[in-house]
Each structure stands twice: as structure tokens, then as C-alpha cells.
N, C-alpha and C positions, 0 to 999 in steps of 0.2 A: 357350565353356567356359573360356578363360583368365580372362575377366572373373569368372566364378563362383568360380573357384579363387582369384583374387585377393582377392575379397570374404571368402571363407572364411578366408583367411590373416589378413586384417585383423581379423576377428571374434576368432579364436582367440589373437591376440596383443594384443588390447586389454585394458585392466584390467577386473576385475570391479567395474563401477561401483558397484552397491549396497554391495558389501563395503567399498570405499574410503570411501564416505560414511558407513557405519556406524562404521568406525573413528574417523573425525573426530568425527562427532556424539558418540559414546561419550566421547571425551576432553573435548569441551566440557561434556558433561553432568556428567562427573566433577568438573569445576571449578565448576559451577553448582548441583548439588545442594545443597550446604551452604547456598546462598542461597535455598532454598526452591523451587527449580524442579523439576517433575516431567516424565517423558518419555513422550510419546504418539506412537509411531511417528516421524515425521520432526519432531515439534514439541516443543519444550521451553516449558513454560509455568509461570507462578506467577501467583497472585492476590496483590494488595496492596490495603489498605484495603477488605478484604473481597470486593469484586466486580470490580475493575479488573485486567484481564488484561495480563500482559507476555509477549510471545511472541517465540521465535526459531525459525525453521522453515528446514528445509534442502530445497531444490527442485532437482530434476534437470532438465537440458534435455531437449527432446524427442527421441525416437528417429528416427533417419534425417533430422534437420534439422542446421543449421549448429551448434546448441548441444548436440548429442549428446556425451556424455562430459564435460560441463561441469555446474557446479552453482552456485547462488548461495545465500546465506543471507539470508533475509527477517527483517525486524525490525518488531514491531508492539506497540502499546498499544490496548487496547479499553476504552473508557469506555462502559457499557451504554446510558444513555440517548442517546448519540451515535449508535450503530448502530441502536438500536430506535426512535429518534425518539418516545420516550415518556418523560415525566417520572419515572415510577415502573415501570421495566421489572422483570421477573422474570428471576432467573438460572436457566436450564434446563439448563445443561451442566457438566460437571465440568471441561471445558477448551474453549478457543476457538482456532480456526485463525488463522493470519496474515491471511489474507483477509477475516476477519470483524472486523478491527481498523479504527478509524479514523484512527489515527495510524501511518503506514507509511513503510518505507524498506528498504534493504539495505545489507549491508556494502559498504565502498568509499564509497557515498553518504553514509553517516552521518558518514565523516571528511571530508566536502567534495571527495571525488574522484569519479571514475566509479563506477558500480555494478560491482562485480567478479563475474566468472564465473570460477570455479576449475576447473582442468583435472586431472581424475582421473589423467591420465597423468604428472603431475609427482610429485615426491617427497612422499609422504604425510605424513611428519614434518614437513616444512617447511610444507605447506599447514596442518597442524594448528596448528603454532606461530603461523603468521600469523593464523589465525582466532581462535584463543584470545586472542591479544594484543589484537586490535581488539575483540573482545567484552568482555574484562575492563577494558580500559583506556578504551574510548570508549562502549560501549553501556550497561554495568552502571551507571557514574556517572550517566548521564542517566536510565535507569531509576529509580535512587535518588532522583532529584530529582522526576520526573514520576510520584510514587508515590501521589498523592491528587488529589481534584478540586481542592482549594484551590491546590495546587501546579501543577496543569495550567493552571488559569486564570492564575496568576501568571507562570509561566515557559515555557509552551509556544512561544510566539512567539520565544523566544531560541534555539530548537533547529529552524530550518527544514530542515536536513539530515536531520532524523528524520521530517519531514512532507512527504515527497516528493509524495504522491498527492492529498492532501485539504486541503492548507492553504488553498485557496480557500474551504473550508467552515468556517473557524474561528469566524467571528462566529455561524453558525447552531449550531455544536456547543457554543459557550460558552453560548448561549441555553438548549440543553438541559440543561447542567450547572447553570446558576443555577435553572432551573425544578425540577431534582430537589432542589437545596438549599432550595427553599421560597421564593427571591427572584423573585416573579413579575414585578414591576416591572422588574428588570434583565433577565430573560428576554425580556419584551416589547420592551424597548428594542433589544436585540441582535437579535432576530427581525426587527424592523422595518428595522434597518439592513442586514441581509442581504437581506431581501425587496427593498428599494429598489435594492441593487446588482444584483440579478437583473432587475429591470425595466428599469434603465438599460442592462445588457448586451443585453436583448432589443431595445430601442429602437435601440441602435447597430447590431446586426447586421442589424435589419430595413431600416435607412436606408443602411448602408454595405457590408453583406455582409462575407464573410471570404475570404481568398485560400486557395487549395488548388494544390499543384504537381502537374501533370500532365506525363508524357511523351508524346511525339507518338504520336497514334493511341489513347491512353488515353481512356476515357469515364466520365463521372460524371453521375448523375441525382439532383437534389437540389431538393426544393421545387418541382416542375414545371419545372425546367430540366434539359435534356438536352444536354450539352456533350461534344464530342469534341475533343480537342487537335489543332491543325493543326502544332504544333511544341512542343519542350520549354518549359515555362515555367509561370507562375502563371495562374490564371483566378479571377474572382471570382464567388462563389456568393452570391446574395441570399436574404434570408429567414432566419427563426429559428423554432424550436419554442416554442409557449407552454406546453408540457407541465409544465415545472419549475415556472413560476409557478402553474399550476393545482394542481399538488401542494402548494405553499407554501400556497395559500388553504385547502386542505382540512386541511393540518396545523395552521393557526392555528385552525381551528374546533375540530378535535379536542383541542387543548391549552388552549382557552378563552383564547386570546391576543387574541381579538376579541370 
């Protein structure tokens, strides 16, 4: 009974998380609306160069987990042909979400630091000021540079902190952009460069495997290997999936790069 009462007390004294995030997002939107952003729920979105999306998204931590009461601010840029893997994709939506972007990061990370998870129990005005400052001083200037296909080709590599999740795909995505712009030879050159890197990685993992950390007693099953750790430490898992290379082979045929 005491535990239940304590949990009830904690809940009644915790902040109204959606309300706090709403207040902060509304203030951010107030600053960004003159720049062409529109608000869709927890997403602030604008199109540049016609069909390139620039996205700022507020994401809450999961309920009953360590991140409950926290939120982060996701940053994304979506170039249609990069996500659709089609030289002439169709725009089907009035806005796109951050997870649909191909260039992605978070506040904190874009400034070269750890990704920031903001605590809704902290002073809302201070949180708002911190978030608005990083967005207006760090994010928007880069958005204004990466605002066209030509600029993304020229400058994307200069902003690795904005490209946390997909920077290993840059050559493939540049191939998609060149294909969209009609430069098939350059698209083919970059596609082949990326394809070879995928083959090299497959060959390396097949021959050398990769390390995975296991705690004593933990079990992993991978590519017909069944390993239970006898002590804390790394184990080597041999083999690699050929699925990505198979996908690239199919993509090359679809895009007439072969």
C-alpha cells in the first residue's frame, strides 16, 4: 500500500509533460514561423527548393522507462530521391517526419556535444531559451546552407554533426541526387564507389567477423553460431549478410545504372 501511495504522490507532483513540451515548441514555432516553418503536432517543417524537407521534431521519452519526463529535439533534412531511392520521386505528403529524413541528428549533437535529453522538471523558461538559442544559432544557419541539392552535394560533408545516422550512405545518396539532376555518369560513378565499399565490408566481416560484448551468461545466436559467454568480455561473430548487396544489385537495374 505504501508503494502505491508513493507512486501516486510522485505522479501527482510530476510536471504535465505534454503541456511543458507544448509551451516550448510553441515558443520555438513563434521564432521559426517567419522563416517558413509550419507546425504539425510535434513536428515543425518547411520545404526549400520546392521539395526538400527541413524538420525539427520534439520527441518524448518512453513512459515507465529511464527517459520518462525527458524529451529530445530531432533535426532532419529529407532529399526525396535519397529516401525513395528513385531519380524522379513523387511528393506525396504536405510534410514529412524526422525519421523520414536522410540527414539526421539531435540538439546537442549538432553542436558537437552529446545528444541532449531535456528534463521537463527543470525551469521551462530556461529550457526554452536554451533550445531556441541552439536552433537559431546552430541549426537554422546550416539549414540555410543545405537548402538545395547543389549545396547539399557541395557542403554536406562539412557538417558531420548534422549527419549522425546516415553519413555512411553519403556516396549512395549523392548518386541519387546526381541521377535526379540528370548527370547519369556521375550517378553511376558514385553508385559503383558505394557498391564496392559494401562488397569490401562484406568480405572483411566474412573473413574476420566482428566483436560483440557479452556479460557472463548472456547468449547470442548469429549466422549459425550459438554462443553463451562464460565471463564478461568480447566474442567474435563470424559471417555477414549479403542482403544489402543483393538490394544494391536490384537498385542498379531499377535505376538503369548497369
